[in-house]
N, C-alpha and C positions, 0 to 999 in steps of 0.2 A: 768214414763216409757212411751216411745213413741210407737205408734202402729207399728207393724212390728218387735218388739223385741221378742225373743223367750225365754221363761223360762220353765224349767221342774224340778220337784222335789222340795225339800225344799229350797226355795230361799227367803231371807229377804233383802228388799231394804229399807234403812234408809232414813230419811227426807232429802230432798234437793238433793238426788242422781239423776243423769240423765242417763238412759239406753236408748241409741239411737236405731233407726230402724236398723235392721240387726245384732244386737248383739245377741249372744247366751249365755245363762247362765244356767248351769246345777247345781242342788243342790247335796249335801248341800253346800250352798254358802251364805255369808253375804256380802252385798255391803254397806259400811259405809256411813255416812252423807257426802253430797256434793261431792261424787265421780262422775266421768264421765266415762262411758263405751261407747266407740265410735262404729260406724257401723263396722261390720266384726270382732269385738273382740269375743273371745271364752273363757269363764270361765268354765272349764271342771269339776268342782266339787271339794269339800273339799278345798274351797278357802275362805279366810277371808280378806277383804279389810278394812283398817282403814279409817278414814275420809280424804276427799280431795284427794283421789288417782285417777290418770288418767290411764286408760287402753285404748290404741289406736287401730286404725284399723289394722287388721291382727295380733294382739297380742293374744297368747294363754297362759293362766295361769292354772296350774293344781296342786292341792294338796299343795297350798302355802299360807303363811301368808305374807301380804303386809302391812307394817305400814304406818301411816298417812303421807300424802304429797308426797308419792313416785309417780314417773311418768315413764311409759313405753309407749312412744307415738305411735310407730307403728312397725309392722313386727317383733316382738320378741317372744321368747318362754321362759317361766319360769316354770320349772317343779320341784315340791317337794322341794321348797326352802323357805327361810325366808329372806324377803327384809326389811331393816331398814327404818326408817323415812326419808323423803326428799331425797331418793335415786333417781338418774336420770339414766335411762336405755335407751341408744340411739337406733336408728333404726337398726333392724336386729340382735340384740344381742341374743345369745342363752345361756341359763343356762341349760346345759345338765344334765340329771338325771340318766343316765345308762352308764356303761362302755361298750366299744365296745366288749370286751371279756366276757361280762355278769358276771364278777367277783363281789365280795363284795366290797363295797365302804367304804373308810376310810375318816374321816374328818381331814383336815390338820390343824395343829397348829404350832406356832413358835418352839415348843419343840418336834415335831414329829407328829405322826398320831394316831387318835383314831379309833379303829375298831368299825364299827356300826353293822355288820351282815346284812346290807341291800343291796339289789340289785338295789334299786331306791332311790336316794337322790341327790338333786341338790346342790345349794350353799347357804351360809349364807353371806349376804351383809350388812355391818355395816352402821349406820346412815350417811347420807349426802355423801355417796360415789357416784361416777359417773362412768358409764361403757360406753366407747366410741362405736360408730357405728360399727357393724359387729364383735364385740369381742365375744369370746366364753369362758365361764367359765366351766371347766370340773367338773364332779361329785365330790362332797366333798370339793370343793374349798371354802375358806373363804377370803372375801375381808374386810379389816380393815375399820373402820369408817373414813370418809373423804378421802379415797384413790381414785385415778383417774386411771382407767384402760384405756390405750390408745386405739384408734380405731384399728381394725384389730388385736388385741392382743389375744393370747390364754393363759389362766391362768390355771395352775394345781397346787393345793396346797394353801399355805398361800400367800397372796399378800397385802403388806402394801402400795405399790404404791407411787405416787407422792403426797405430802401433799400440 
């Protein structure tokens, strides 16, 4: 951890992880082995990062699990989500976690929706998916493994995308 990084609460940083000056990490949070948390990143608590995850400048992660090798290089928001292994999240991507009408969120499936009873829930993104710059994933969206969400695209529901 570099001087000038700010940690509060229960934060565990594993071997080889680099938390750079200007990063803010609130616990409970686990930063896995060989992760990089760049300046200006904000891990807002209840976050688990697998090994080799990159959290870039201006990216905020809250209440999420991010599996190994995922990358969100800069200016993104990931709220209350599960991010698969080796997922690429482009610049400016937003994984929204609340409906505008404050209603309950349902999880999208190819066969319909599953009621969660939750007012805060982001997205589930499958392994090796990629989300193009400035895309928005609406609450409860599910992105299939290896799917490619185009830049500037808004996803609501199930998205198998381009393989």
